[in-house]
C-alpha positions in Angstrom: 2.1 25.1 9.3 0.1 26.7 6.6 -3.0 25.4 4.8 -0.9 24.4 1.7 1.0 21.8 3.8 -2.2 20.3 5.1 -3.8 20.0 1.7 -0.6 18.5 0.2 -0.2 16.0 3.1 -3.8 15.1 3.1 -3.4 14.2 -0.6 -0.5 12.0 0.2 -2.2 10.3 3.1 -5.8 10.8 4.2 -6.5 8.9 7.4 -10.2 9.3 7.0 -9.9 7.2 3.8 -7.6 4.6 5.3 -10.3 1.9 5.3 -10.7 2.2 1.5 -7.0 1.7 0.8 -5.8 -1.6 -0.5 -3.5 -3.7 1.7 -0.6 -2.8 -0.5 -1.3 0.9 -0.4 -1.6 0.8 3.4 1.7 -1.0 3.6 3.4 1.5 1.3 1.9 4.5 3.3 3.1 2.9 6.6 6.6 2.5 5.2 6.6 6.1 3.9 5.6 7.4 7.4 8.3 5.3 9.1 11.0 6.7 6.8 9.8 10.3 7.4 9.8 9.8 11.2 13.2 8.1 11.3 14.8 10.8 9.2 13.1 13.4 11.4 11.2 14.9 8.5 8.0 14.7 10.5 6.8 17.0 11.8 8.0 19.4 9.1 10.8 21.7 10.0 8.8 25.0 9.7 6.2 23.6 12.1 8.9 22.6 14.6 10.3 26.1 14.6 7.1 27.6 15.9 5.9 24.6 18.0 8.9 23.4 20.0 6.6 20.9 21.7 6.1 19.2 18.4 9.7 17.9 18.2 9.8 14.2 18.8 12.3 12.6 21.1 14.1 9.4 20.1 11.8 7.4 22.4 8.7 9.0 20.8 9.9 8.2 17.3 10.6 4.6 18.2 7.2 4.3 19.8 5.4 5.6 16.7 7.5 3.4 14.4 6.9 0.3 16.4 
């Protein structure tokens, strides 16, 4: 994963700013993450190619979503 992905993803969701997000924004961000995890978009494909341990199992995805 290169620095560009980190910067882009931090812009989309910065956990260090989570407390300043409105309840609606938090809900939207949670739903976005759930979709990304369920569709296996997270972690990103390029990262999974070089870090096989980053691939999530079905059980791991379910645990994160729940």
